[in-house]
All heavy atoms as a GROMACS GRO file, in nm:
protein
  523
    1MET      N    1   0.084  -0.119  -0.001
    1MET     CA    2   0.001  -0.005   0.002
    1MET      C    3   0.088   0.128   0.004
    1MET      O    4   0.189   0.126   0.068
    1MET     CB    5  -0.090   0.000   0.125
    1MET     CG    6  -0.227  -0.053   0.100
    1MET     SD    7  -0.345  -0.014   0.230
    1MET     CE    8  -0.294  -0.120   0.362
    2PRO      N    9   0.049   0.226  -0.072
    2PRO     CA   10   0.124   0.351  -0.073
    2PRO      C   11   0.120   0.412   0.066
    2PRO      O   12   0.026   0.408   0.137
    2PRO     CB   13   0.052   0.441  -0.174
    2PRO     CG   14  -0.053   0.360  -0.238
    2PRO     CD   15  -0.068   0.235  -0.161
    3LYS      N   16   0.234   0.482   0.099
    3LYS     CA   17   0.245   0.552   0.226
    3LYS      C   18   0.257   0.702   0.198
    3LYS      O   19   0.337   0.738   0.113
    3LYS     CB   20   0.369   0.503   0.300
    3LYS     CG   21   0.344   0.477   0.444
    3LYS     CD   22   0.473   0.427   0.507
    3LYS     CE   23   0.452   0.423   0.658
    3LYS     NZ   24   0.448   0.298   0.725
    4HIS      N   25   0.178   0.779   0.264
    4HIS     CA   26   0.180   0.926   0.243
    4HIS      C   27   0.204   0.997   0.374
    4HIS      O   28   0.154   0.954   0.478
    4HIS     CB   29   0.046   0.970   0.188
    4HIS     CG   30   0.006   0.906   0.059
    4HIS    ND1   31   0.070   0.935  -0.060
    4HIS    CD2   32  -0.083   0.809   0.033
    4HIS    CE1   33   0.017   0.856  -0.156
    4HIS    NE2   34  -0.073   0.784  -0.103
    5GLU      N   35   0.276   1.107   0.364
    5GLU     CA   36   0.308   1.183   0.487
    5GLU      C   37   0.240   1.320   0.478
    5GLU      O   38   0.250   1.388   0.375
    5GLU     CB   39   0.458   1.201   0.503
    5GLU     CG   40   0.494   1.269   0.631
    5GLU     CD   41   0.642   1.267   0.660
    5GLU    OE1   42   0.724   1.212   0.578
    5GLU    OE2   43   0.682   1.325   0.765
    6PHE      N   44   0.171   1.357   0.584
    6PHE     CA   45   0.106   1.486   0.590
    6PHE      C   46   0.156   1.563   0.709
    6PHE      O   47   0.187   1.504   0.811
    6PHE     CB   48  -0.048   1.467   0.605
    6PHE     CG   49  -0.112   1.405   0.486
    6PHE    CD1   50  -0.120   1.267   0.473
    6PHE    CD2   51  -0.165   1.483   0.383
    6PHE    CE1   52  -0.180   1.208   0.363
    6PHE    CE2   53  -0.225   1.423   0.271
    6PHE     CZ   54  -0.231   1.284   0.261
    7SER      N   55   0.153   1.695   0.699
    7SER     CA   56   0.184   1.782   0.812
    7SER      C   57   0.047   1.834   0.857
    7SER      O   58  -0.029   1.892   0.780
    7SER     CB   59   0.272   1.896   0.765
    7SER     OG   60   0.288   1.986   0.873
    8VAL      N   61   0.014   1.811   0.987
    8VAL     CA   62  -0.112   1.855   1.040
    8VAL      C   63  -0.085   1.941   1.162
    8VAL      O   64  -0.006   1.904   1.248
    8VAL     CB   65  -0.204   1.732   1.084
    8VAL    CG1   66  -0.338   1.780   1.134
    8VAL    CG2   67  -0.220   1.636   0.962
    9ASP      N   68  -0.148   2.058   1.166
    9ASP     CA   69  -0.125   2.151   1.275
    9ASP      C   70  -0.190   2.105   1.408
    9ASP      O   71  -0.290   2.160   1.447
    9ASP     CB   72  -0.173   2.289   1.235
    9ASP     CG   73  -0.128   2.398   1.331
    9ASP    OD1   74  -0.024   2.377   1.404
    9ASP    OD2   75  -0.197   2.504   1.341
   10MET      N   76  -0.126   2.006   1.468
   10MET     CA   77  -0.179   1.951   1.595
   10MET      C   78  -0.099   2.005   1.710
   10MET      O   79   0.024   2.014   1.705
   10MET     CB   80  -0.163   1.796   1.596
   10MET     CG   81  -0.235   1.725   1.485
   10MET     SD   82  -0.200   1.547   1.483
   10MET     CE   83  -0.029   1.540   1.428
   11THR      N   84  -0.169   2.041   1.822
   11THR     CA   85  -0.098   2.098   1.935
   11THR      C   86  -0.114   2.015   2.058
   11THR      O   87  -0.043   2.034   2.156
   11THR     CB   88  -0.145   2.244   1.963
   11THR    OG1   89  -0.291   2.235   1.977
   11THR    CG2   90  -0.112   2.337   1.850
   12CYS      N   91  -0.209   1.921   2.059
   12CYS     CA   92  -0.231   1.847   2.185
   12CYS      C   93  -0.290   1.709   2.155
   12CYS      O   94  -0.315   1.675   2.039
   12CYS     CB   95  -0.330   1.928   2.273
   12CYS     SG   96  -0.495   1.944   2.200
   13GLU      N   97  -0.310   1.632   2.262
   13GLU     CA   98  -0.369   1.497   2.249
   13GLU      C   99  -0.505   1.502   2.187
   13GLU      O  100  -0.541   1.416   2.109
   13GLU     CB  101  -0.377   1.438   2.389
   13GLU     CG  102  -0.396   1.292   2.395
   13GLU     CD  103  -0.276   1.217   2.344
   13GLU    OE1  104  -0.159   1.259   2.368
   13GLU    OE2  105  -0.294   1.114   2.282
   14GLY      N  106  -0.585   1.611   2.217
   14GLY     CA  107  -0.717   1.623   2.160
   14GLY      C  108  -0.711   1.631   2.008
   14GLY      O  109  -0.796   1.576   1.940
   15CYS      N  110  -0.612   1.705   1.958
   15CYS     CA  111  -0.596   1.718   1.811
   15CYS      C  112  -0.564   1.584   1.748
   15CYS      O  113  -0.620   1.546   1.645
   15CYS     CB  114  -0.477   1.812   1.782
   15CYS     SG  115  -0.497   1.979   1.841
   16SER      N  116  -0.471   1.508   1.810
   16SER     CA  117  -0.441   1.377   1.752
   16SER      C  118  -0.556   1.279   1.765
   16SER      O  119  -0.578   1.198   1.676
   16SER     CB  120  -0.313   1.315   1.816
   16SER     OG  121  -0.331   1.290   1.953
   17ASN      N  122  -0.639   1.292   1.866
   17ASN     CA  123  -0.759   1.211   1.878
   17ASN      C  124  -0.859   1.245   1.766
   17ASN      O  125  -0.924   1.159   1.714
   17ASN     CB  126  -0.826   1.234   2.014
   17ASN     CG  127  -0.747   1.170   2.125
   17ASN    OD1  128  -0.660   1.088   2.110
   17ASN    ND2  129  -0.777   1.214   2.250
   18ALA      N  130  -0.868   1.373   1.729
   18ALA     CA  131  -0.956   1.413   1.621
   18ALA      C  132  -0.911   1.351   1.489
   18ALA      O  133  -0.989   1.301   1.409
   18ALA     CB  134  -0.961   1.566   1.612
   19VAL      N  135  -0.778   1.350   1.467
   19VAL     CA  136  -0.718   1.291   1.345
   19VAL      C  137  -0.752   1.140   1.345
   19VAL      O  138  -0.795   1.085   1.242
   19VAL     CB  139  -0.564   1.316   1.339
   19VAL    CG1  140  -0.502   1.234   1.229
   19VAL    CG2  141  -0.540   1.463   1.318
   20THR      N  142  -0.730   1.075   1.459
   20THR     CA  143  -0.757   0.929   1.466
   20THR      C  144  -0.904   0.903   1.435
   20THR      O  145  -0.937   0.810   1.360
   20THR     CB  146  -0.725   0.880   1.613
   20THR    OG1  147  -0.588   0.906   1.638
   20THR    CG2  148  -0.757   0.733   1.627
   21ARG      N  149  -0.994   0.984   1.489
   21ARG     CA  150  -1.138   0.964   1.471
   21ARG      C  151  -1.176   0.973   1.320
   21ARG      O  152  -1.246   0.886   1.270
   21ARG     CB  153  -1.214   1.070   1.552
   21ARG     CG  154  -1.345   1.024   1.605
   21ARG     CD  155  -1.411   1.117   1.707
   21ARG     NE  156  -1.376   1.259   1.698
   21ARG     CZ  157  -1.301   1.322   1.790
   21ARG    NH1  158  -1.249   1.261   1.887
   21ARG    NH2  159  -1.275   1.455   1.772
   22VAL      N  160  -1.130   1.079   1.252
   22VAL     CA  161  -1.170   1.095   1.112
   22VAL      C  162  -1.104   0.987   1.020
   22VAL      O  163  -1.169   0.940   0.931
   22VAL     CB  164  -1.144   1.237   1.056
   22VAL    CG1  165  -1.224   1.339   1.130
   22VAL    CG2  166  -0.995   1.274   1.053
   23LEU      N  167  -0.980   0.950   1.054
   23LEU     CA  168  -0.918   0.850   0.966
   23LEU      C  169  -0.975   0.709   0.988
   23LEU      O  170  -0.990   0.637   0.891
   23LEU     CB  171  -0.765   0.845   0.998
   23LEU     CG  172  -0.685   0.965   0.947
   23LEU    CD1  173  -0.542   0.954   0.987
   23LEU    CD2  174  -0.695   0.979   0.796
   24ASN      N  175  -1.018   0.679   1.108
   24ASN     CA  176  -1.076   0.547   1.136
   24ASN      C  177  -1.205   0.526   1.058
   24ASN      O  178  -1.244   0.418   1.028
   24ASN     CB  179  -1.099   0.528   1.285
   24ASN     CG  180  -0.972   0.483   1.355
   24ASN    OD1  181  -0.880   0.427   1.291
   24ASN    ND2  182  -0.962   0.513   1.485
   25LYS      N  183  -1.276   0.637   1.026
   25LYS     CA  184  -1.402   0.632   0.951
   25LYS      C  185  -1.381   0.585   0.804
   25LYS      O  186  -1.470   0.534   0.740
   25LYS     CB  187  -1.474   0.766   0.951
   25LYS     CG  188  -1.532   0.798   1.088
   25LYS     CD  189  -1.607   0.928   1.088
   25LYS     CE  190  -1.661   0.957   1.227
   25LYS     NZ  191  -1.713   1.092   1.239
   26LEU      N  192  -1.259   0.602   0.754
   26LEU     CA  193  -1.227   0.561   0.618
   26LEU      C  194  -1.219   0.411   0.605
   26LEU      O  195  -1.249   0.354   0.497
   26LEU     CB  196  -1.093   0.621   0.570
   26LEU     CG  197  -1.089   0.764   0.534
   26LEU    CD1  198  -0.950   0.810   0.500
   26LEU    CD2  199  -1.183   0.797   0.416
   27GLY      N  200  -1.179   0.342   0.709
   27GLY     CA  201  -1.164   0.196   0.703
   27GLY      C  202  -1.049   0.155   0.617
   27GLY      O  203  -0.998   0.235   0.537
   28ASP      N  204  -0.997   0.035   0.635
   28ASP     CA  205  -0.884  -0.022   0.559
   28ASP      C  206  -0.770   0.083   0.546
   28ASP      O  207  -0.728   0.117   0.439
   28ASP     CB  208  -0.929  -0.065   0.417
   28ASP     CG  209  -0.825  -0.152   0.352
   28ASP    OD1  210  -0.748  -0.215   0.422
   28ASP    OD2  211  -0.813  -0.146   0.225
   29ILE      N  212  -0.728   0.128   0.660
   29ILE     CA  213  -0.626   0.232   0.665
   29ILE      C  214  -0.531   0.209   0.788
   29ILE      O  215  -0.584   0.164   0.890
   29ILE     CB  216  -0.691   0.368   0.672
   29ILE    CG1  217  -0.593   0.480   0.649
   29ILE    CG2  218  -0.768   0.390   0.796
   29ILE    CD1  219  -0.653   0.616   0.631
   30GLN      N  220  -0.404   0.232   0.770
   30GLN     CA  221  -0.312   0.225   0.883
   30GLN      C  222  -0.242   0.364   0.888
   30GLN      O  223  -0.209   0.418   0.783
   30GLN     CB  224  -0.208   0.115   0.864
   30GLN     CG  225  -0.269  -0.023   0.868
   30GLN     CD  226  -0.163  -0.131   0.842
   30GLN    OE1  227  -0.075  -0.109   0.762
   30GLN    NE2  228  -0.174  -0.240   0.914
   31PHE      N  229  -0.221   0.411   1.008
   31PHE     CA  230  -0.155   0.541   1.020
   31PHE      C  231  -0.079   0.555   1.149
   31PHE      O  232  -0.106   0.484   1.245
   31PHE     CB  233  -0.256   0.655   1.007
   31PHE     CG  234  -0.369   0.650   1.105
   31PHE    CD1  235  -0.356   0.717   1.222
   31PHE    CD2  236  -0.480   0.580   1.078
   31PHE    CE1  237  -0.461   0.716   1.316
   31PHE    CE2  238  -0.586   0.574   1.170
   31PHE     CZ  239  -0.575   0.643   1.290
   32GLU      N  240   0.020   0.641   1.148
   32GLU     CA  241   0.096   0.677   1.268
   32GLU      C  242   0.090   0.823   1.285
   32GLU      O  243   0.103   0.900   1.188
   32GLU     CB  244   0.243   0.637   1.250
   32GLU     CG  245   0.272   0.492   1.238
   32GLU     CD  246   0.415   0.464   1.193
   32GLU    OE1  247   0.502   0.546   1.224
   32GLU    OE2  248   0.432   0.359   1.130
   33ILE      N  249   0.067   0.869   1.412
   33ILE     CA  250   0.063   1.010   1.436
   33ILE      C  251   0.189   1.046   1.517
   33ILE      O  252   0.214   0.986   1.622
   33ILE     CB  253  -0.062   1.050   1.518
   33ILE    CG1  254  -0.187   1.018   1.430
   33ILE    CG2  255  -0.063   1.196   1.557
   33ILE    CD1  256  -0.319   1.036   1.499
   34ASP      N  257   0.261   1.145   1.468
   34ASP     CA  258   0.383   1.194   1.541
   34ASP      C  259   0.344   1.336   1.589
   34ASP      O  260   0.365   1.432   1.516
   34ASP     CB  261   0.500   1.195   1.444
   34ASP     CG  262   0.625   1.250   1.507
   34ASP    OD1  263   0.624   1.293   1.622
   34ASP    OD2  264   0.731   1.248   1.437
   35LEU      N  265   0.288   1.343   1.707
   35LEU     CA  266   0.238   1.470   1.760
   35LEU      C  267   0.345   1.576   1.780
   35LEU      O  268   0.329   1.690   1.735
   35LEU     CB  269   0.162   1.443   1.890
   35LEU     CG  270   0.092   1.566   1.959
   35LEU    CD1  271  -0.005   1.632   1.860
   35LEU    CD2  272   0.019   1.522   2.081
   36PRO      N  273   0.462   1.542   1.838
   36PRO     CA  274   0.568   1.647   1.855
   36PRO      C  275   0.613   1.714   1.724
   36PRO      O  276   0.639   1.832   1.720
   36PRO     CB  277   0.682   1.574   1.921
   36PRO     CG  278   0.623   1.451   1.984
   36PRO     CD  279   0.505   1.417   1.896
   37ASN      N  280   0.618   1.633   1.615
   37ASN     CA  281   0.660   1.688   1.488
   37ASN      C  282   0.546   1.722   1.396
   37ASN      O  283   0.564   1.759   1.283
   37ASN     CB  284   0.753   1.585   1.416
   37ASN     CG  285   0.880   1.568   1.494
   37ASN    OD1  286   0.946   1.666   1.538
   37ASN    ND2  287   0.920   1.443   1.519
   38LYS      N  288   0.424   1.709   1.446
   38LYS     CA  289   0.297   1.744   1.370
   38LYS      C  290   0.292   1.668   1.239
   38LYS      O  291   0.258   1.730   1.136
   38LYS     CB  292   0.291   1.893   1.354
   38LYS     CG  293   0.295   1.969   1.485
   38LYS     CD  294   0.275   2.115   1.467
   38LYS     CE  295   0.274   2.186   1.598
   38LYS     NZ  296   0.238   2.326   1.594
   39LYS      N  297   0.324   1.540   1.236
   39LYS     CA  298   0.321   1.461   1.114
   39LYS      C  299   0.222   1.345   1.132
   39LYS      O  300   0.207   1.286   1.237
   39LYS     CB  301   0.461   1.400   1.087
   39LYS     CG  302   0.566   1.503   1.066
   39LYS     CD  303   0.584   1.540   0.922
   39LYS     CE  304   0.705   1.624   0.901
   39LYS     NZ  305   0.680   1.752   0.844
   40VAL      N  306   0.159   1.313   1.019
   40VAL     CA  307   0.074   1.194   1.014
   40VAL      C  308   0.115   1.112   0.891
   40VAL      O  309   0.116   1.166   0.778
   40VAL     CB  310  -0.073   1.230   1.000
   40VAL    CG1  311  -0.163   1.109   0.996
   40VAL    CG2  312  -0.122   1.319   1.118
   41CYS      N  313   0.158   0.985   0.913
   41CYS     CA  314   0.193   0.897   0.803
   41CYS      C  315   0.081   0.803   0.781
   41CYS      O  316   0.035   0.734   0.877
   41CYS     CB  317   0.318   0.818   0.835
   41CYS     SG  318   0.465   0.923   0.827
   42ILE      N  319   0.028   0.796   0.659
   42ILE     CA  320  -0.091   0.714   0.632
   42ILE      C  321  -0.054   0.609   0.526
   42ILE      O  322   0.002   0.641   0.421
   42ILE     CB  323  -0.205   0.800   0.581
   42ILE    CG1  324  -0.237   0.907   0.684
   42ILE    CG2  325  -0.328   0.715   0.551
   42ILE    CD1  326  -0.338   1.012   0.638
   43ASP      N  327  -0.092   0.487   0.553
   43ASP     CA  328  -0.076   0.367   0.470
   43ASP      C  329  -0.213   0.337   0.414
   43ASP      O  330  -0.301   0.286   0.486
   43ASP     CB  331  -0.035   0.250   0.554
   43ASP     CG  332   0.089   0.184   0.499
   43ASP    OD1  333   0.123   0.211   0.386
   43ASP    OD2  334   0.148   0.103   0.574
   44SER      N  335  -0.241   0.373   0.286
   44SER     CA  336  -0.379   0.358   0.236
   44SER      C  337  -0.387   0.354   0.082
   44SER      O  338  -0.298   0.416   0.016
   44SER     CB  339  -0.464   0.470   0.288
   44SER     OG  340  -0.593   0.469   0.228
   45GLU      N  341  -0.487   0.290   0.033
   45GLU     CA  342  -0.512   0.289  -0.111
   45GLU      C  343  -0.595   0.409  -0.152
   45GLU      O  344  -0.615   0.436  -0.272
   45GLU     CB  345  -0.588   0.163  -0.156
   45GLU     CG  346  -0.508   0.032  -0.138
   45GLU     CD  347  -0.389   0.022  -0.233
   45GLU    OE1  348  -0.384   0.100  -0.334
   45GLU    OE2  349  -0.301  -0.058  -0.206
   46HIS      N  350  -0.644   0.489  -0.058
   46HIS     CA  351  -0.721   0.609  -0.088
   46HIS      C  352  -0.630   0.713  -0.156
   46HIS      O  353  -0.510   0.714  -0.136
   46HIS     CB  354  -0.780   0.672   0.040
   46HIS     CG  355  -0.885   0.586   0.106
   46HIS    ND1  356  -1.014   0.584   0.053
   46HIS    CD2  357  -0.881   0.507   0.213
   46HIS    CE1  358  -1.086   0.503   0.135
   46HIS    NE2  359  -1.005   0.455   0.232
   47SER      N  360  -0.692   0.799  -0.240
   47SER     CA  361  -0.618   0.901  -0.312
   47SER      C  362  -0.569   1.006  -0.209
   47SER      O  363  -0.621   1.020  -0.102
   47SER     CB  364  -0.703   0.965  -0.417
   47SER     OG  365  -0.801   1.046  -0.353
   48VAL      N  366  -0.465   1.075  -0.246
   48VAL     CA  367  -0.407   1.182  -0.162
   48VAL      C  368  -0.520   1.287  -0.137
   48VAL      O  369  -0.535   1.336  -0.026
   48VAL     CB  370  -0.287   1.250  -0.227
   48VAL    CG1  371  -0.244   1.372  -0.151
   48VAL    CG2  372  -0.172   1.150  -0.233
   49ASP      N  373  -0.596   1.320  -0.239
   49ASP     CA  374  -0.704   1.417  -0.226
   49ASP      C  375  -0.807   1.372  -0.125
   49ASP      O  376  -0.852   1.452  -0.037
   49ASP     CB  377  -0.776   1.442  -0.360
   49ASP     CG  378  -0.686   1.522  -0.458
   49ASP    OD1  379  -0.590   1.585  -0.409
   49ASP    OD2  380  -0.713   1.514  -0.577
   50ALA      N  381  -0.843   1.245  -0.127
   50ALA     CA  382  -0.943   1.192  -0.031
   50ALA      C  383  -0.885   1.198   0.109
   50ALA      O  384  -0.954   1.236   0.206
   50ALA     CB  385  -0.978   1.047  -0.066
   51LEU      N  386  -0.757   1.168   0.127
   51LEU     CA  387  -0.693   1.172   0.256
   51LEU      C  388  -0.687   1.314   0.310
   51LEU      O  389  -0.717   1.341   0.428
   51LEU     CB  390  -0.554   1.109   0.252
   51LEU     CG  391  -0.550   0.958   0.219
   51LEU    CD1  392  -0.410   0.916   0.198
   51LEU    CD2  393  -0.615   0.880   0.330
   52MET      N  394  -0.654   1.411   0.219
   52MET     CA  395  -0.647   1.553   0.254
   52MET      C  396  -0.785   1.602   0.305
   52MET      O  397  -0.793   1.668   0.408
   52MET     CB  398  -0.605   1.637   0.134
   52MET     CG  399  -0.460   1.641   0.104
   52MET     SD  400  -0.362   1.744   0.208
   52MET     CE  401  -0.397   1.903   0.154
   53GLU      N  402  -0.886   1.571   0.226
   53GLU     CA  403  -1.023   1.614   0.261
   53GLU      C  404  -1.062   1.558   0.398
   53GLU      O  405  -1.123   1.628   0.477
   53GLU     CB  406  -1.124   1.574   0.156
   53GLU     CG  407  -1.113   1.657   0.030
   53GLU     CD  408  -1.119   1.808   0.057
   53GLU    OE1  409  -1.212   1.854   0.123
   53GLU    OE2  410  -1.028   1.876   0.010
   54THR      N  411  -1.028   1.433   0.423
   54THR     CA  412  -1.061   1.367   0.552
   54THR      C  413  -0.985   1.438   0.663
   54THR      O  414  -1.049   1.471   0.767
   54THR     CB  415  -1.028   1.218   0.548
   54THR    OG1  416  -1.096   1.158   0.437
   54THR    CG2  417  -1.063   1.150   0.675
   55LEU      N  418  -0.859   1.464   0.646
   55LEU     CA  419  -0.781   1.529   0.753
   55LEU      C  420  -0.831   1.672   0.777
   55LEU      O  421  -0.828   1.720   0.893
   55LEU     CB  422  -0.631   1.529   0.715
   55LEU     CG  423  -0.561   1.393   0.727
   55LEU    CD1  424  -0.424   1.402   0.660
   55LEU    CD2  425  -0.549   1.350   0.872
   56LYS      N  426  -0.879   1.739   0.672
   56LYS     CA  427  -0.925   1.877   0.691
   56LYS      C  428  -1.057   1.881   0.774
   56LYS      O  429  -1.088   1.989   0.826
   56LYS     CB  430  -0.948   1.940   0.553
   56LYS     CG  431  -0.816   1.980   0.489
   56LYS     CD  432  -0.839   2.048   0.352
   56LYS     CE  433  -0.704   2.087   0.293
   56LYS     NZ  434  -0.720   2.148   0.162
   57LYS      N  435  -1.124   1.771   0.784
   57LYS     CA  436  -1.247   1.765   0.863
   57LYS      C  437  -1.216   1.794   1.014
   57LYS      O  438  -1.304   1.824   1.087
   57LYS     CB  439  -1.318   1.632   0.851
   57LYS     CG  440  -1.381   1.615   0.714
   57LYS     CD  441  -1.447   1.477   0.703
   57LYS     CE  442  -1.501   1.456   0.565
   57LYS     NZ  443  -1.549   1.320   0.546
   58THR      N  444  -1.091   1.781   1.053
   58THR     CA  445  -1.054   1.808   1.192
   58THR      C  446  -1.050   1.957   1.217
   58THR      O  447  -1.040   2.003   1.331
   58THR     CB  448  -0.909   1.752   1.223
   58THR    OG1  449  -0.815   1.820   1.136
   58THR    CG2  450  -0.901   1.604   1.207
   59GLY      N  451  -1.053   2.043   1.110
   59GLY     CA  452  -1.044   2.187   1.126
   59GLY      C  453  -0.901   2.236   1.138
   59GLY      O  454  -0.876   2.354   1.156
   60LYS      N  455  -0.809   2.147   1.123
   60LYS     CA  456  -0.664   2.184   1.133
   60LYS      C  457  -0.609   2.213   0.991
   60LYS      O  458  -0.662   2.171   0.893
   60LYS     CB  459  -0.582   2.066   1.191
   60LYS     CG  460  -0.630   2.017   1.326
   60LYS     CD  461  -0.607   2.118   1.432
   60LYS     CE  462  -0.669   2.084   1.564
   60LYS     NZ  463  -0.692   2.199   1.646
   61THR      N  464  -0.500   2.288   0.995
   61THR     CA  465  -0.425   2.315   0.870
   61THR      C  466  -0.354   2.189   0.829
   61THR      O  467  -0.277   2.128   0.908
   61THR     CB  468  -0.322   2.430   0.887
   61THR    OG1  469  -0.400   2.545   0.936
   61THR    CG2  470  -0.259   2.465   0.756
   62VAL      N  471  -0.374   2.142   0.705
   62VAL     CA  472  -0.314   2.019   0.655
   62VAL      C  473  -0.232   2.045   0.530
   62VAL      O  474  -0.274   2.116   0.438
   62VAL     CB  475  -0.423   1.915   0.619
   62VAL    CG1  476  -0.358   1.787   0.572
   62VAL    CG2  477  -0.511   1.889   0.738
   63THR      N  478  -0.111   1.990   0.526
   63THR     CA  479  -0.022   2.002   0.408
   63THR      C  480   0.028   1.865   0.372
   63THR      O  481   0.065   1.787   0.456
   63THR     CB  482   0.101   2.090   0.444
   63THR    OG1  483   0.059   2.205   0.512
   63THR    CG2  484   0.178   2.129   0.318
   64TYR      N  485   0.029   1.834   0.241
   64TYR     CA  486   0.080   1.708   0.193
   64TYR      C  487   0.232   1.722   0.185
   64TYR      O  488   0.280   1.807   0.111
   64TYR     CB  489   0.019   1.671   0.059
   64TYR     CG  490   0.064   1.540   0.005
   64TYR    CD1  491   0.052   1.425   0.078
   64TYR    CD2  492   0.125   1.531  -0.120
   64TYR    CE1  493   0.097   1.301   0.028
   64TYR    CE2  494   0.172   1.411  -0.173
   64TYR     CZ  495   0.153   1.294  -0.096
   64TYR     OH  496   0.197   1.171  -0.144
   65VAL      N  497   0.303   1.636   0.256
   65VAL     CA  498   0.447   1.641   0.252
   65VAL      C  499   0.501   1.561   0.132
   65VAL      O  500   0.589   1.606   0.060
   65VAL     CB  501   0.513   1.588   0.385
   65VAL    CG1  502   0.663   1.588   0.380
   65VAL    CG2  503   0.460   1.671   0.506
   66GLY      N  504   0.446   1.446   0.114
   66GLY     CA  505   0.487   1.360  -0.001
   66GLY      C  506   0.482   1.214   0.033
   66GLY      O  507   0.450   1.177   0.144
   67PRO      N  508   0.521   1.131  -0.064
   67PRO     CA  509   0.522   0.988  -0.040
   67PRO      C  510   0.632   0.952   0.062
   67PRO      O  511   0.733   1.021   0.065
   67PRO     CB  512   0.551   0.925  -0.174
   67PRO     CG  513   0.580   1.033  -0.269
   67PRO     CD  514   0.556   1.166  -0.200
   68LYS      N  515   0.608   0.852   0.139
   68LYS     CA  516   0.704   0.814   0.246
   68LYS      C  517   0.784   0.697   0.198
   68LYS      O  518   0.731   0.603   0.142
   68LYS     CB  519   0.628   0.784   0.375
   68LYS     CG  520   0.709   0.758   0.489
   68LYS     CD  521   0.734   0.885   0.566
   68LYS     CE  522   0.801   0.850   0.700
   68LYS     NZ  523   0.924   0.919   0.722
   0.00000   0.00000   0.00000
């Protein structure tokens, strides 16, 4: 599965919980959240656009870093 890295403006545990909540709704997805570095690595067949839109539902600023 392709791995994608995103920068998400997370400042606390609540932010990372919001990211976890929206990503779990996609199903068939694996991800790691690196809160101190504000990075989310996602292992998924979903398109980058779909992942971006999902992450933006948290209300945070999201930037696509690139393939991992």
